N, C-alpha and C positions, 0 to 999 in steps of 0.2 A: 545484573550482569547481562551484557548483550553478546551475541555471537556474530562473527564476521559473516557477511552475505554469502561467501563461497563455501562456508562450513555448514550451512543449512542444507538438509537433504533435499534433493530436487525431486519433484513429482511430475509425472506425465499427466497433465490435466485432461488430455484427450481421452485417457483411459479411466478417468474418474467420473462417477455419476454425481454431478453437481446439483445442489438444491439451495434455495434461500434458507438461511438460518432462521430459526424462530427468534422471537424477541428475547426470550430467556437465554438461549444459546449465545446470541450476539452479545448481550450485556455481560454474561459470564466470561466470554473470551476476550472482549474488548478491554477489560481491566488489565490484561497482560500487555497491552500496547500503550506505552506511555505517550500522552499528548494527542492521541487520535480521538476524534469525536464523531458522533452521528450528525449527518446533515441531510436535509431533504426529507421527503416522505413518499410512501407508496413505492412504485417501481423506480422512482428517482432517488431513493434513499442510498446513502453512501457513507463510507468512513473517510475522514478528511483530516489532514494535518498540515500546518504551515511550518516550513523549515526556513530559518533565517541565516543569512550569510553576510560577510563583511563587504562584499562588492559583487559586481555583475559577473566577473570571471568565475568566482567561486560558485555562484548560483548556476551558471551554465555548466560547469564541471559536474555539479550534482545532477542537473537535468540529464546530461549525457549518461551518467552512471545509472540513473533510474530508467532511461531508455534501454540500456543494455539488459537490465533485469527484466523489463517488460518484454523485450524480444526473446530472451532466454525462457521465460515462463509462459510466453504466448498469452499474456494477460496484461492489458494496457490501461493505465490510469489516465484520468483527465489531469492535465497539468496547467496551472496558471502561473506564468513566469513573470517575475518583476525584477527590478534592479538588485534588490537585496533579499529576496525571498522567493520561495516556490511553494505553491499550495498543491498538494498531491491528494487526489480523490479517487478512491476505488469503489466500484460496485460491479456486479455481474449482470449484464443486460439480459442474457438469455434465461436467467432464473427470476428476473424482476426483483432483485434485492441484493443482499450481501451474502456471499458464500464463504466457505472456508478458504477458497482461493484468494479472496481479497485480504483476509487476515494474514495469510502466509506471505503474500507479496508485500504487505505493509511491514511485516517483521523484517523482510529482506531489505527494504528501503531504510528502515531504522538502523540496520546493521552496517549500512554504508558509513554512518557517522559514529560508529562505535569507537570509543577511546582506548580500547584494550588491544 
């Protein structure tokens, strides 16, 4: 069961002490995010997921919704935009890895396409 993006509790990331998750923490938490995978290595490691759509308009609508989440959370993913898909990639540059911020933002992006 997924939760709508606006129903997830908002955190003020500027008030959080962020750190890179350990490999064990990351693998344990990543199983809760369906379809997200690890990509890259070292400081360039990220979680990544490809979202597929029926046409360019739907893809861009999704991109705009992700941009709103990124702005609201002040945490910005790398996006690779194509006609019928968008690849979303999160990492936390200032900790040189993946933080809990990345996982929470990924959950918000997933909630955009919640069918409930």
